[in-house]
NUTI-653924 format. One record per residue: x, y, z of N, C-alpha, C in turn; residue in three letters; residue number from 1; chain. Coordinates in nm, 3 decimals, m for minus. Layout:
NUTI-653924
{dotor {X, Y, Z}, {X, Y, Z}, {X, Y, Z}, ALA, NUM, A}
...
END
This chain:
NUTI-653924
{dotor {1.373, 0.087, m3.168}, {1.248, 0.016, m3.180}, {1.242, m0.108, m3.091}, MET, 1, A}
{dotor {1.350, m0.191, m3.089}, {1.343, m0.309, m3.002}, {1.321, m0.273, m2.856}, PRO, 2, A}
{dotor {1.379, m0.161, m2.809}, {1.362, m0.126, m2.668}, {1.216, m0.093, m2.637}, SER, 3, A}
{dotor {1.145, m0.032, m2.730}, {1.003, m0.003, m2.710}, {0.924, m0.132, m2.702}, THR, 4, A}
{dotor {0.955, m0.226, m2.787}, {0.886, m0.355, m2.785}, {0.914, m0.427, m2.653}, ILE, 5, A}
{dotor {1.038, m0.422, m2.608}, {1.074, m0.486, m2.482}, {0.998, m0.422, m2.366}, VAL, 6, A}
{dotor {0.990, m0.288, m2.365}, {0.916, m0.219, m2.258}, {0.769, m0.256, m2.258}, ARG, 7, A}
{dotor {0.709, m0.263, m2.376}, {0.568, m0.301, m2.386}, {0.549, m0.445, m2.338}, VAL, 8, A}
{dotor {0.639, m0.533, m2.378}, {0.630, m0.673, m2.335}, {0.643, m0.686, m2.184}, ALA, 9, A}
{dotor {0.737, m0.612, m2.125}, {0.754, m0.616, m1.979}, {0.629, m0.563, m1.910}, VAL, 10, A}
{dotor {0.575, m0.453, m1.960}, {0.453, m0.397, m1.900}, {0.338, m0.496, m1.908}, ALA, 11, A}
{dotor {0.324, m0.565, m2.020}, {0.217, m0.665, m2.033}, {0.239, m0.782, m1.939}, LEU, 12, A}
{dotor {0.363, m0.827, m1.926}, {0.393, m0.937, m1.833}, {0.362, m0.897, m1.689}, LEU, 13, A}
{dotor {0.397, m0.774, m1.653}, {0.368, m0.725, m1.518}, {0.217, m0.720, m1.497}, VAL, 14, A}
{dotor {0.143, m0.673, m1.596}, {m0.002, m0.664, m1.585}, {m0.063, m0.802, m1.566}, ALA, 15, A}
{dotor {m0.017, m0.898, m1.645}, {m0.070, m1.035, m1.633}, {m0.036, m1.092, m1.496}, VAL, 16, A}
{dotor {0.085, m1.068, m1.449}, {0.126, m1.119, m1.317}, {0.041, m1.057, m1.208}, ALA, 17, A}
{dotor {0.014, m0.928, m1.218}, {m0.066, m0.861, m1.116}, {m0.209, m0.911, m1.115}, LEU, 18, A}
{dotor {m0.268, m0.923, m1.233}, {m0.406, m0.970, m1.240}, {m0.413, m1.114, m1.190}, VAL, 19, A}
{dotor {m0.316, m1.196, m1.226}, {m0.314, m1.334, m1.178}, {m0.288, m1.343, m1.030}, GLY, 20, A}
{dotor {m0.201, m1.257, m0.977}, {m0.168, m1.257, m0.835}, {m0.276, m1.197, m0.749}, GLY, 21, A}
{dotor {m0.362, m1.116, m0.807}, {m0.466, m1.050, m0.730}, {m0.564, m1.150, m0.670}, ALA, 22, A}
{dotor {m0.587, m1.261, m0.743}, {m0.680, m1.361, m0.692}, {m0.633, m1.424, m0.563}, GLY, 23, A}
{dotor {m0.502, m1.451, m0.552}, {m0.452, m1.513, m0.430}, {m0.461, m1.419, m0.312}, SER, 24, A}
{dotor {m0.434, m1.288, m0.336}, {m0.445, m1.192, m0.228}, {m0.591, m1.174, m0.189}, VAL, 25, A}
{dotor {m0.680, m1.170, m0.286}, {m0.823, m1.154, m0.256}, {m0.873, m1.273, m0.175}, ALA, 26, A}
{dotor {m0.829, m1.393, m0.213}, {m0.872, m1.510, m0.138}, {m0.817, m1.507, 0.003}, ALA, 27, A}
{dotor {m0.694, m1.458, 0.016}, {m0.629, m1.451, 0.145}, {m0.695, m1.349, 0.236}, GLN, 28, A}
{dotor {m0.742, m1.240, 0.177}, {m0.793, m1.132, 0.260}, {m0.941, m1.106, 0.237}, SER, 29, A}
{dotor {m1.007, m1.193, 0.164}, {m1.144, m1.168, 0.124}, {m1.240, m1.166, 0.241}, GLY, 30, A}
{dotor {m1.331, m1.072, 0.238}, {m1.441, m1.069, 0.332}, {m1.402, m1.030, 0.472}, GLY, 31, A}
{dotor {m1.405, m0.905, 0.501}, {m1.376, m0.858, 0.636}, {m1.484, m0.909, 0.730}, GLN, 32, A}
{dotor {m1.445, m0.973, 0.835}, {m1.538, m1.022, 0.935}, {m1.573, m0.910, 1.031}, SER, 33, A}
{dotor {m1.698, m0.907, 1.070}, {m1.740, m0.808, 1.169}, {m1.672, m0.835, 1.303}, ALA, 34, A}
{dotor {m1.633, m0.960, 1.324}, {m1.568, m1.000, 1.449}, {m1.417, m1.008, 1.426}, ASP, 35, A}
{dotor {m1.353, m0.893, 1.432}, {m1.208, m0.890, 1.415}, {m1.141, m0.933, 1.544}, GLN, 36, A}
{dotor {m1.018, m0.984, 1.533}, {m0.946, m1.020, 1.654}, {m0.915, m0.895, 1.738}, PRO, 37, A}
{dotor {m0.896, m0.915, 1.866}, {m0.870, m0.803, 1.957}, {m0.747, m0.724, 1.915}, ALA, 38, A}
{dotor {m0.644, m0.791, 1.863}, {m0.525, m0.719, 1.822}, {m0.556, m0.619, 1.711}, TRP, 39, A}
{dotor {m0.656, m0.650, 1.625}, {m0.692, m0.557, 1.518}, {m0.752, m0.429, 1.576}, ALA, 40, A}
{dotor {m0.834, m0.444, 1.679}, {m0.889, m0.326, 1.746}, {m0.778, m0.241, 1.808}, ASP, 41, A}
{dotor {m0.683, m0.308, 1.872}, {m0.570, m0.238, 1.934}, {m0.485, m0.168, 1.828}, ASP, 42, A}
{dotor {m0.457, m0.238, 1.718}, {m0.377, m0.181, 1.610}, {m0.448, m0.060, 1.550}, LEU, 43, A}
{dotor {m0.578, m0.070, 1.529}, {m0.652, 0.042, 1.473}, {m0.646, 0.163, 1.567}, PHE, 44, A}
{dotor {m0.658, 0.138, 1.697}, {m0.646, 0.247, 1.795}, {m0.510, 0.314, 1.786}, GLY, 45, A}
{dotor {m0.405, 0.233, 1.770}, {m0.270, 0.289, 1.754}, {m0.259, 0.370, 1.625}, ASP, 46, A}
{dotor {m0.321, 0.322, 1.518}, {m0.318, 0.394, 1.391}, {m0.392, 0.527, 1.402}, LEU, 47, A}
{dotor {m0.503, 0.528, 1.473}, {m0.577, 0.653, 1.494}, {m0.490, 0.755, 1.568}, GLU, 48, A}
{dotor {m0.417, 0.708, 1.669}, {m0.329, 0.798, 1.745}, {m0.212, 0.846, 1.659}, GLN, 49, A}
{dotor {m0.162, 0.761, 1.571}, {m0.050, 0.795, 1.484}, {m0.090, 0.895, 1.376}, MET, 50, A}
{dotor {m0.217, 0.896, 1.337}, {m0.264, 0.978, 1.225}, {m0.229, 1.126, 1.241}, GLN, 51, A}
{dotor {m0.252, 1.184, 1.356}, {m0.222, 1.327, 1.371}, {m0.072, 1.355, 1.363}, SER, 52, A}
{dotor {0.009, 1.267, 1.419}, {0.154, 1.286, 1.410}, {0.200, 1.273, 1.265}, GLN, 53, A}
{dotor {0.147, 1.176, 1.194}, {0.180, 1.159, 1.052}, {0.143, 1.286, 0.976}, TYR, 54, A}
{dotor {0.021, 1.332, 0.995}, {m0.028, 1.448, 0.921}, {0.051, 1.575, 0.951}, ASN, 55, A}
{dotor {0.094, 1.591, 1.075}, {0.168, 1.713, 1.109}, {0.312, 1.709, 1.057}, SER, 56, A}
{dotor {0.364, 1.591, 1.023}, {0.503, 1.578, 0.975}, {0.513, 1.545, 0.827}, ASN, 57, A}
{dotor {0.402, 1.541, 0.757}, {0.403, 1.492, 0.619}, {0.491, 1.575, 0.526}, VAL, 58, A}
{dotor {0.504, 1.703, 0.547}, {0.586, 1.786, 0.460}, {0.731, 1.796, 0.500}, GLY, 59, A}
{dotor {0.770, 1.729, 0.607}, {0.905, 1.746, 0.661}, {1.001, 1.633, 0.626}, GLU, 60, A}
{dotor {0.961, 1.541, 0.542}, {1.046, 1.426, 0.509}, {1.118, 1.452, 0.378}, VAL, 61, A}
{dotor {1.249, 1.431, 0.380}, {1.327, 1.443, 0.258}, {1.309, 1.316, 0.176}, ASP, 62, A}
{dotor {1.266, 1.335, 0.051}, {1.248, 1.222, m0.040}, {1.327, 1.248, m0.167}, MET, 63, A}
{dotor {1.375, 1.141, m0.226}, {1.440, 1.153, m0.355}, {1.335, 1.187, m0.460}, SER, 64, A}
{dotor {1.380, 1.225, m0.577}, {1.289, 1.258, m0.686}, {1.196, 1.139, m0.714}, PHE, 65, A}
{dotor {1.253, 1.018, m0.721}, {1.173, 0.899, m0.750}, {1.073, 0.872, m0.638}, ALA, 66, A}
{dotor {1.115, 0.887, m0.511}, {1.023, 0.865, m0.399}, {0.908, 0.965, m0.401}, GLU, 67, A}
{dotor {0.936, 1.089, m0.438}, {0.829, 1.188, m0.448}, {0.730, 1.150, m0.557}, GLU, 68, A}
{dotor {0.777, 1.097, m0.669}, {0.687, 1.056, m0.777}, {0.598, 0.939, m0.731}, ARG, 69, A}
{dotor {0.656, 0.845, m0.657}, {0.577, 0.733, m0.605}, {0.473, 0.785, m0.506}, VAL, 70, A}
{dotor {0.513, 0.872, m0.416}, {0.423, 0.930, m0.317}, {0.309, 1.006, m0.387}, TYR, 71, A}
{dotor {0.343, 1.075, m0.496}, {0.241, 1.149, m0.572}, {0.135, 1.055, m0.629}, ASP, 72, A}
{dotor {0.172, 0.931, m0.659}, {0.077, 0.833, m0.715}, {m0.020, 0.782, m0.608}, ARG, 73, A}
{dotor {0.013, 0.802, m0.481}, {m0.076, 0.759, m0.373}, {m0.173, 0.872, m0.336}, ILE, 74, A}
{dotor {m0.125, 0.996, m0.342}, {m0.207, 1.112, m0.305}, {m0.337, 1.114, m0.385}, ARG, 75, A}
{dotor {m0.445, 1.154, m0.316}, {m0.574, 1.165, m0.381}, {m0.646, 1.033, m0.397}, GLY, 76, A}
{dotor {m0.592, 0.926, m0.341}, {m0.652, 0.793, m0.355}, {m0.706, 0.741, m0.223}, ASN, 77, A}
{dotor {m0.809, 0.661, m0.233}, {m0.856, 0.583, m0.119}, {m0.785, 0.449, m0.128}, THR, 78, A}
{dotor {m0.736, 0.402, m0.014}, {m0.650, 0.285, m0.008}, {m0.706, 0.183, 0.091}, VAL, 79, A}
{dotor {m0.713, 0.057, 0.049}, {m0.742, m0.052, 0.141}, {m0.610, m0.110, 0.187}, ASN, 80, A}
{dotor {m0.593, m0.123, 0.317}, {m0.470, m0.177, 0.376}, {m0.500, m0.320, 0.425}, VAL, 81, A}
{dotor {m0.442, m0.417, 0.358}, {m0.462, m0.557, 0.391}, {m0.346, m0.604, 0.478}, TYR, 82, A}
{dotor {m0.379, m0.655, 0.594}, {m0.278, m0.716, 0.680}, {m0.266, m0.861, 0.634}, ILE, 83, A}
{dotor {m0.154, m0.892, 0.568}, {m0.138, m1.022, 0.503}, {m0.147, m1.135, 0.605}, VAL, 84, A}
{dotor {m0.193, m1.248, 0.555}, {m0.209, m1.370, 0.633}, {m0.315, m1.356, 0.741}, GLU, 85, A}
{dotor {m0.405, m1.255, 0.726}, {m0.518, m1.236, 0.816}, {m0.637, m1.190, 0.732}, THR, 86, A}
{dotor {m0.751, m1.173, 0.796}, {m0.869, m1.118, 0.730}, {m0.887, m0.970, 0.765}, ASP, 87, A}
{dotor {m0.788, m0.908, 0.824}, {m0.799, m0.770, 0.872}, {m0.769, m0.673, 0.757}, VAL, 88, A}
{dotor {m0.861, m0.577, 0.738}, {m0.846, m0.474, 0.636}, {m0.888, m0.341, 0.696}, VAL, 89, A}
{dotor {m0.804, m0.239, 0.678}, {m0.836, m0.102, 0.715}, {m0.842, m0.022, 0.586}, PHE, 90, A}
{dotor {m0.891, 0.099, 0.592}, {m0.889, 0.186, 0.475}, {m0.864, 0.330, 0.519}, SER, 91, A}
{dotor {m0.814, 0.408, 0.425}, {m0.794, 0.551, 0.449}, {m0.792, 0.621, 0.314}, PHE, 92, A}
{dotor {m0.804, 0.749, 0.319}, {m0.788, 0.832, 0.201}, {m0.665, 0.919, 0.224}, ARG, 93, A}
{dotor {m0.578, 0.925, 0.123}, {m0.466, 1.016, 0.131}, {m0.505, 1.140, 0.051}, MET, 94, A}
{dotor {m0.516, 1.250, 0.121}, {m0.556, 1.377, 0.058}, {m0.446, 1.423, m0.037}, ALA, 95, A}
{dotor {m0.479, 1.520, m0.120}, {m0.382, 1.572, m0.216}, {m0.258, 1.631, m0.150}, ASP, 96, A}
{dotor {m0.271, 1.677, m0.025}, {m0.155, 1.732, 0.046}, {m0.074, 1.624, 0.118}, ASP, 97, A}
{dotor {m0.113, 1.497, 0.102}, {m0.039, 1.386, 0.162}, {m0.086, 1.344, 0.300}, GLY, 98, A}
{dotor {m0.184, 1.414, 0.355}, {m0.234, 1.377, 0.487}, {m0.330, 1.260, 0.478}, THR, 99, A}
{dotor {m0.341, 1.189, 0.588}, {m0.432, 1.074, 0.597}, {m0.565, 1.123, 0.651}, ILE, 100, A}
{dotor {m0.671, 1.090, 0.579}, {m0.807, 1.123, 0.622}, {m0.893, 0.997, 0.612}, THR, 101, A}
{dotor {m1.011, 1.003, 0.665}, {m1.111, 0.897, 0.652}, {m1.057, 0.759, 0.690}, GLU, 102, A}
{dotor {m0.978, 0.752, 0.796}, {m0.925, 0.625, 0.844}, {m1.040, 0.543, 0.901}, LEU, 103, A}
{dotor {m1.057, 0.423, 0.849}, {m1.169, 0.336, 0.889}, {m1.118, 0.196, 0.921}, GLU, 104, A}
{dotor {m1.188, 0.129, 1.008}, {m1.153, m0.008, 1.044}, {m1.235, m0.105, 0.959}, GLN, 105, A}
{dotor {m1.232, m0.083, 0.829}, {m1.304, m0.169, 0.735}, {m1.251, m0.144, 0.594}, SER, 106, A}
{dotor {m1.288, m0.229, 0.505}, {m1.252, m0.218, 0.363}, {m1.344, m0.114, 0.299}, ARG, 107, A}
{dotor {m1.291, m0.035, 0.206}, {m1.371, 0.062, 0.130}, {m1.389, 0.007, m0.011}, ASP, 108, A}
{dotor {m1.513, m0.020, m0.049}, {m1.542, m0.077, m0.181}, {m1.501, 0.014, m0.296}, ASP, 109, A}
{dotor {m1.487, 0.143, m0.270}, {m1.450, 0.238, m0.374}, {m1.300, 0.266, m0.382}, ASP, 110, A}
{dotor {m1.222, 0.197, m0.303}, {m1.076, 0.220, m0.302}, {m1.015, 0.186, m0.437}, ALA, 111, A}
{dotor {m0.916, 0.266, m0.476}, {m0.845, 0.241, m0.600}, {m0.713, 0.168, m0.579}, GLY, 112, A}
{dotor {m0.657, 0.178, m0.458}, {m0.528, 0.117, m0.430}, {m0.538, 0.013, m0.320}, LEU, 113, A}
{dotor {m0.445, m0.079, m0.324}, {m0.434, m0.186, m0.225}, {m0.293, m0.181, m0.169}, LYS, 114, A}
{dotor {m0.282, m0.176, m0.035}, {m0.154, m0.183, 0.033}, {m0.149, m0.314, 0.109}, MET, 115, A}
{dotor {m0.040, m0.383, 0.094}, {m0.019, m0.509, 0.165}, {0.096, m0.491, 0.262}, LEU, 116, A}
{dotor {0.074, m0.533, 0.386}, {0.181, m0.528, 0.485}, {0.152, m0.631, 0.593}, MET, 117, A}
{dotor {0.254, m0.665, 0.667}, {0.236, m0.758, 0.778}, {0.184, m0.681, 0.899}, THR, 118, A}
{dotor {0.134, m0.755, 0.994}, {0.089, m0.696, 1.120}, {0.205, m0.624, 1.188}, ARG, 119, A}
{dotor {0.324, m0.682, 1.182}, {0.441, m0.623, 1.246}, {0.477, m0.489, 1.182}, GLU, 120, A}
{dotor {0.469, m0.481, 1.049}, {0.499, m0.355, 0.980}, {0.397, m0.249, 1.020}, THR, 121, A}
{dotor {0.269, m0.287, 1.021}, {0.163, m0.192, 1.059}, {0.184, m0.142, 1.201}, ALA, 122, A}
{dotor {0.217, m0.234, 1.292}, {0.238, m0.195, 1.431}, {0.360, m0.106, 1.445}, GLN, 123, A}
{dotor {0.464, m0.136, 1.370}, {0.584, m0.054, 1.374}, {0.555, 0.090, 1.328}, SER, 124, A}
{dotor {0.477, 0.105, 1.222}, {0.439, 0.239, 1.175}, {0.350, 0.309, 1.275}, LEU, 125, A}
{dotor {0.257, 0.235, 1.333}, {0.159, 0.294, 1.425}, {0.225, 0.347, 1.552}, ALA, 126, A}
{dotor {0.336, 0.289, 1.591}, {0.401, 0.329, 1.715}, {0.531, 0.406, 1.691}, THR, 127, A}
{dotor {0.561, 0.436, 1.566}, {0.684, 0.506, 1.531}, {0.680, 0.653, 1.571}, SER, 128, A}
{dotor {0.795, 0.706, 1.610}, {0.805, 0.849, 1.639}, {0.811, 0.930, 1.509}, GLU, 129, A}
{dotor {0.843, 0.863, 1.398}, {0.853, 0.927, 1.268}, {0.781, 0.841, 1.163}, ASP, 130, A}
{dotor {0.647, 0.835, 1.168}, {0.574, 0.744, 1.079}, {0.584, 0.779, 0.931}, PRO, 131, A}
{dotor {0.606, 0.905, 0.895}, {0.616, 0.940, 0.754}, {0.743, 0.880, 0.694}, VAL, 132, A}
{dotor {0.856, 0.899, 0.760}, {0.981, 0.839, 0.711}, {0.972, 0.687, 0.708}, SER, 133, A}
{dotor {0.910, 0.629, 0.810}, {0.892, 0.484, 0.814}, {0.806, 0.435, 0.698}, GLY, 134, A}
{dotor {0.701, 0.511, 0.668}, {0.614, 0.475, 0.557}, {0.692, 0.480, 0.425}, PHE, 135, A}
{dotor {0.764, 0.589, 0.402}, {0.841, 0.605, 0.278}, {0.943, 0.491, 0.264}, VAL, 136, A}
{dotor {1.013, 0.461, 0.372}, {1.113, 0.355, 0.368}, {1.049, 0.219, 0.341}, GLN, 137, A}
{dotor {0.936, 0.190, 0.405}, {0.870, 0.061, 0.384}, {0.815, 0.047, 0.243}, ASN, 138, A}
{dotor {0.768, 0.156, 0.183}, {0.723, 0.150, 0.044}, {0.843, 0.129, m0.048}, VAL, 139, A}
{dotor {0.951, 0.203, m0.023}, {1.072, 0.190, m0.105}, {1.124, 0.046, m0.104}, ARG, 140, A}
{dotor {1.123, m0.017, 0.012}, {1.180, m0.151, 0.026}, {1.077, m0.263, 0.013}, ASN, 141, A}
{dotor {0.952, m0.227, m0.010}, {0.847, m0.328, m0.013}, {0.860, m0.426, m0.128}, GLY, 142, A}
{dotor {0.840, m0.555, m0.096}, {0.841, m0.660, m0.198}, {0.767, m0.783, m0.148}, GLU, 143, A}
{dotor {0.717, m0.859, m0.243}, {0.651, m0.985, m0.209}, {0.759, m1.091, m0.191}, ARG, 144, A}
{dotor {0.746, m1.168, m0.084}, {0.844, m1.273, m0.057}, {0.775, m1.396, 0.000}, THR, 145, A}
{dotor {0.793, m1.508, m0.064}, {0.745, m1.636, m0.014}, {0.603, m1.632, 0.042}, ASP, 146, A}
{dotor {0.508, m1.578, m0.033}, {0.368, m1.577, 0.008}, {0.331, m1.467, 0.105}, GLY, 147, A}
{dotor {0.424, m1.382, 0.141}, {0.395, m1.270, 0.230}, {0.459, m1.145, 0.170}, THR, 148, A}
{dotor {0.478, m1.044, 0.249}, {0.544, m0.923, 0.200}, {0.646, m0.876, 0.303}, VAL, 149, A}
{dotor {0.744, m0.804, 0.254}, {0.835, m0.729, 0.339}, {0.808, m0.583, 0.312}, GLU, 150, A}
{dotor {0.804, m0.503, 0.415}, {0.774, m0.361, 0.396}, {0.629, m0.343, 0.355}, GLY, 151, A}
{dotor {0.605, m0.253, 0.260}, {0.471, m0.226, 0.209}, {0.472, m0.241, 0.059}, ILE, 152, A}
{dotor {0.380, m0.323, 0.009}, {0.364, m0.341, m0.135}, {0.231, m0.277, m0.173}, VAL, 153, A}
{dotor {0.237, m0.190, m0.274}, {0.117, m0.121, m0.322}, {0.086, m0.168, m0.462}, ILE, 154, A}
{dotor {m0.041, m0.187, m0.490}, {m0.088, m0.220, m0.624}, {m0.227, m0.161, m0.641}, THR, 155, A}
{dotor {m0.281, m0.175, m0.759}, {m0.419, m0.134, m0.779}, {m0.513, m0.233, m0.714}, GLY, 156, A}
{dotor {m0.623, m0.185, m0.664}, {m0.724, m0.273, m0.603}, {m0.780, m0.364, m0.712}, GLU, 157, A}
{dotor {m0.836, m0.477, m0.673}, {m0.893, m0.571, m0.768}, {m0.990, m0.499, m0.862}, ASP, 158, A}
{dotor {m0.976, m0.524, m0.990}, {m1.061, m0.462, m1.091}, {m1.012, m0.327, m1.139}, GLY, 159, A}
{dotor {m0.910, m0.272, m1.079}, {m0.853, m0.143, m1.120}, {m0.728, m0.171, m1.203}, LYS, 160, A}
{dotor {m0.749, m0.217, m1.327}, {m0.641, m0.267, m1.411}, {m0.535, m0.161, m1.440}, VAL, 161, A}
{dotor {m0.576, m0.039, m1.470}, {m0.477, 0.066, m1.500}, {m0.387, 0.090, m1.378}, VAL, 162, A}
{dotor {m0.447, 0.095, m1.260}, {m0.366, 0.115, m1.138}, {m0.281, m0.008, m1.110}, LYS, 163, A}
{dotor {m0.331, m0.127, m1.140}, {m0.251, m0.247, m1.121}, {m0.129, m0.245, m1.211}, GLN, 164, A}
{dotor {m0.147, m0.206, m1.338}, {m0.034, m0.199, m1.431}, {0.063, m0.090, m1.388}, VAL, 165, A}
{dotor {0.010, 0.028, m1.353}, {0.096, 0.139, m1.310}, {0.182, 0.097, m1.192}, THR, 166, A}
{dotor {0.121, 0.038, m1.091}, {0.196, m0.002, m0.972}, {0.284, m0.123, m0.998}, TRP, 167, A}
{dotor {0.247, m0.206, m1.093}, {0.334, m0.317, m1.132}, {0.465, m0.265, m1.188}, GLY, 168, A}
{dotor {0.455, m0.163, m1.272}, {0.576, m0.102, m1.329}, {0.655, m0.032, m1.219}, VAL, 169, A}
{dotor {0.587, 0.044, m1.132}, {0.656, 0.113, m1.022}, {0.730, 0.012, m0.935}, ILE, 170, A}
{dotor {0.662, m0.096, m0.898}, {0.724, m0.197, m0.812}, {0.841, m0.266, m0.881}, ASN, 171, A}
{dotor {0.833, m0.282, m1.013}, {0.941, m0.348, m1.087}, {1.065, m0.261, m1.097}, ALA, 172, A}
{dotor {1.046, m0.128, m1.105}, {1.163, m0.042, m1.128}, {1.208, 0.034, m1.003}, VAL, 173, A}
{dotor {1.132, 0.033, m0.894}, {1.168, 0.115, m0.779}, {1.300, 0.073, m0.716}, LYS, 174, A}
{dotor {1.341, m0.049, m0.736}, {1.469, m0.094, m0.682}, {1.590, m0.034, m0.752}, GLY, 175, A}
{dotor {1.566, 0.025, m0.870}, {1.675, 0.084, m0.946}, {1.702, 0.228, m0.907}, PHE, 176, A}
{dotor {1.616, 0.290, m0.825}, {1.630, 0.431, m0.791}, {1.678, 0.451, m0.651}, PHE, 177, A}
END
């Protein structure tokens, strides 16, 4: 019984932390400007070129059982990708088969998930010869650090409390697998 209470308490703490932390990320990345910096246009072009390579290799990456479960939680979702410490936001939909579709150079108001990464991480994935493995590794190692992120941190988009809690738990325990 105590372990169930502890798990519920941890889940609630994670949920409160996510909801509280969402405001700082929203303020940091709020409001996509129509006038994006030139590097954002270049990065988006690289991402568009990477998309077909990613999609053609999506089934060829060896993942652990835990990594497959995390990947399954992304499939079927529309995702906003926030480049931290900037106002740049891209969006895409990950189809049920794991491929990237509907890649856009803007935020999608209907997105359920939020991905946070640095410009360097995004550029590294966009120019990688193996973007699927790079993506999996960056999600596995993703964490918030000193007001920014390392790798890729995924959470529920603002207002998507169930997804925020789900990803809060995933992010809290993924280091153990």
